[in-house]
C-alpha positions in Angstrom: 0.0 0.0 0.0 1.1 3.6 -0.4 0.0 6.7 1.5 -2.0 8.1 -1.4 -3.8 4.8 -2.0 -4.5 4.4 1.7 -6.0 7.9 1.9 -8.1 7.2 -1.1 -9.5 4.0 0.5 -10.3 6.0 3.7 -12.2 8.6 1.7 -14.2 5.8 0.1 -15.0 4.2 3.4 -16.0 7.6 4.8 -18.5 8.0 1.9 -20.0 4.6 2.5 -20.3 4.2 6.3 -22.8 1.3 6.0 -21.0 -0.8 3.4 -20.5 -4.3 4.7 -16.8 -4.6 3.7 -13.5 -5.6 5.2 -10.3 -4.1 3.9 -6.9 -5.5 4.6 -4.1 -3.1 4.0 -0.6 -4.6 3.7 2.4 -2.3 4.0 5.7 -3.5 2.6 9.0 -2.1 1.7 9.1 -1.1 -2.0 11.0 2.1 -2.2 14.6 2.5 -1.0 13.3 4.7 1.8 10.9 2.0 3.1 13.4 0.7 5.7 11.0 0.3 8.7 7.4 -0.3 9.4 5.1 2.6 8.6 5.1 5.4 11.2 1.9 6.0 13.2 1.1 9.1 11.1 1.1 6.9 8.0 -1.1 4.2 9.5 -3.4 7.0 10.7 -4.4 7.6 7.0 -6.9 4.7 7.6 -8.9 4.9 10.8 -12.0 3.0 9.8 -12.8 -0.1 11.9 -13.6 -2.1 8.8 -9.9 -1.9 7.8 -7.0 -3.7 9.4 -3.4 -3.0 8.6 -0.3 -5.2 8.5 3.4 -4.7 8.0 5.0 -7.3 5.8 8.8 -6.6 5.9 9.7 -9.6 3.8 7.0 -9.0 1.2 5.7 -12.5 1.8 2.2 -11.7 0.5 3.6 -10.1 -2.6 5.7 -13.2 -3.2 2.6 -15.4 -2.8 0.7 -13.3 -5.4 3.6 -13.3 -7.8 4.0 -17.1 -7.5 0.3 -17.7 -8.0 0.3 -15.4 -11.0 3.2 -17.3 -12.6 1.5 -20.6 -12.0 -1.7 -19.5 -13.6 -0.9 -17.8 -16.9 -4.5 -16.7 -17.4 -6.9 -14.9 -15.1 -6.8 -11.9 -12.8 -3.6 -12.6 -11.0 -1.7 -13.2 -14.2 -3.1 -9.9 -15.7 -2.3 -7.9 -12.5 1.2 -9.3 -12.3 1.8 -8.3 -15.9 0.6 -4.7 -15.1 2.3 -4.4 -11.7 5.6 -6.2 -12.2 7.6 -8.4 -9.7 6.2 -6.7 -6.5 2.5 -6.4 -5.8 2.0 -3.0 -4.3 -0.6 -0.3 -4.2 -2.9 -3.0 -5.5 -6.6 -3.4 -4.7 -8.1 -6.8 -5.1 -11.8 -7.4 -4.6 -13.2 -10.8 -3.4 -16.9 -11.4 -2.9 -18.1 -12.6 0.5 -17.2 -16.2 1.2 -14.1 -16.5 -0.9 -11.4 -18.4 1.0 -7.6 -18.2 0.7 -6.5 -21.8 0.6 -3.0 -23.1 -0.4 -2.7 -20.4 -3.0 -4.3 -17.0 -3.4 -7.8 -17.0 -4.9 -8.5 -15.2 -8.1 -9.8 -11.7 -7.4 -13.2 -10.9 -9.0 -11.7 -7.4 -9.8 -8.4 -5.7 -9.3 -7.0 -2.2 -9.7 -3.5 -0.7 -9.8 -2.6 1.9 -8.7 -5.4 2.5 -6.2 -5.5 6.3 -6.4 -6.1 6.1 -10.2 -9.1 3.8 -9.7 -11.1 5.5 -7.0 -14.4 5.5 -9.0 -14.2 1.8 -9.7 -13.3 0.9 -6.1 -16.0 3.2 -4.8 -18.5 1.3 -7.0 -17.5 -2.0 -5.5 -17.6 -0.8 -2.0 -21.1 0.8 -2.3 
């Protein structure tokens, strides 16, 4: 996640206080300046109780998504890996209720990258 993307998600949550959604924000080192977990002021970009935030210093989630995308040369994960590159970051994946993460990541029903450039689409999903 990036600060601008997190702020965009908080705006969308603010606009939709009754939406039955859960957001999981994963912060990981991507830039050379990302040497430590996000500061409290960064995490404060998202204050909604429907969102939880994690620090993934080894980019384990990103590696899982890349591996799943390489294993499945078709579908949403493969398309998003092609658009994003070798590190999944500032990425929004939408999964309908009931989707479970098993041995490999599930295919998202929709995905957007970068988050801030797709606020209208994400807003439509969260409504």
